[in-house]
N, C-alpha and C positions, 0 to 999 in steps of 0.2 A: 592469151588475152583473157583476163579475169574480169568478170562482171561484178561490179561492186554493188552491194545491197542498197547503199544510199541513193544511187541513181534510180534504181527500181522503185524505191519508196517515194522519191520526189516525183517521178513520172505518174505513179498511182495517185498521189495527192493532187497533181495538176488535173488529171482526168476527173477526179472526184469534185474538185472545185468548179470545173467547167460544166459538169452535169448538174450541180446544185444551182448554179447561176442561170441555167437555161429553164429550170422549173419555175413556173409563174403561178403560185397558189392563188385561188380565187375564193374570196369570202362569200358565203351564202347565208342568208337568214334562215333560222330554224322554221320549219313548217309546223303550224299548229294543227293538232289532230281534229278531224271533223267528227269524231265519235264522242258522245257525251256519256257513254257507259263507264261507270266507275268501279262497281263491285258486283259479284254474283254470289248469292247465298243459297245453300241448300238447307232444308228444314228450318226455315226462318220463323222466328216468333217475336212478336212485339206485344208486350204486356204492360197495361196501365196499372200502376200501383196507387192505391188510396190508403188512407188511414185504416188499419185493422182489416183490410179486405183487398181483394184483387178486382180491378175494374174491367174494362174491355180487354180482350185478348185477340190478336190477329196472328194466325198461323198460316204458313204457305209452304208447299213442298219445294218451290224454287222461287227466288226473288232476285231481280236484277235492279240495282240502284243506278239510276241515271241522275243527271244534275238536278232536275226539278221534280222527279217523281220516282215511285217504285213500281215496277212491272212484276206481277205475281202470277203463279200458277197453283192450282189446287188449293183454294182459299177456304179457311174456316175462321170466320169472325164471330166471336162469342161476346155478348154484352154482359154487363154485371148482373142482369136479371136472369140470365140463362138462355136468352134468345140466340139462335145460331143462324148465321148467314153463310151458306155454302155456295161456291162457284168454281168453275173450271179456270177462268182467267179474270184478272182485274188489274186496275191501276189505282194507286193511292197518291193523290196530289192535293195539297192544301186542305187537309182534314176532310176530304171527300174520297170515298172508295167507289170507283166506277166498275161494277161487276158485270160480266157477260159470260154467256154459255152456261147452261144448266144451273141457273141461279135458284136457290131454294132457301126460304126462311122458315125455320122451325121454331115455333113459339112454345113457351112453357105451359100455355093453356091448351095444348094439343091441337093447334091448327098450323097449316103450312101453306105458304105461297110458292108457286112455281112460275118462273118466267125466263126469258132469254137474256134480258139486260135490265139493270136497275142501278141507280145512284144512291149511295148511302152517306149522308152527312153525319160524321162521327160526333161532332159537338152537339148538334141539334137532335140527334137520334131520329133522323127523318129519312124515310125511303121515298124515292120518286122514280118512276119508270114510265116510258111511253109504249113499251112492247106489251103484247097481250099477256095476261096472267091467268092462273087458276088458283083458287083458294079452296083448300079441303079442310072442312071442319067435321070431324067424325065421319058420318056418311053423306054429308052435304057437300055439293060441288058448286062453286061460283066462278064464272068466267067473266072477264072484262078487259078493258084497256085503260091506259093512263093512270096507273096505280099511284096513290099517295098514301103513305102510312106513317103516322106519328107514333113512334114506339113508346114514348112517355105517356101520352094520353090514350093510346090504343085507338085513335081515330083513323078510319079508313075512308078514302075517297076514290072513286073510279068512274069511268064512262062505259057505256055499252054493256051493261051487266046482264048476264043470263045466269039463272040460278036453278038448281035442283036441291031443295031443302027438305031434309027428313028430320022430324022431331022424334026423339026417343023419350019415353016416359021415365021419370026419375024413380029410382027404386029405394 
């Protein structure tokens, strides 16, 4: 008795058809991701270019771009006049940089502000913070709260000021 290959192939085809008909595929909607993280940059730089000069420059060691903001670490924000804002962490959203942890403003006139958090409006060049701060001008030390500083007019406002001011004679 010889087994013909055609019968074997017909039997295999019938088994295959029965198994395919028993499978009932279910359609499922795609699940939208709950993460808004889009990109991660290392050694990030954002530089404003003006006619014949460079404007503000924002440098960060690591930047994560989310849908509506940038989350940055080890920030160096330099203005076109040479003022430098340094911070450990910050968020850039809607032309405002929210800086926190070890915030330091170094000015080209040899004074510096130290605080834990401050908000910097890039367009208005205006700093505002509610945390306590220290201002060092040469050997003088000024402490206070609720710092407001207009970088264009160099006008400073603060509350609860304590100062140790030392005058050095001009030579």
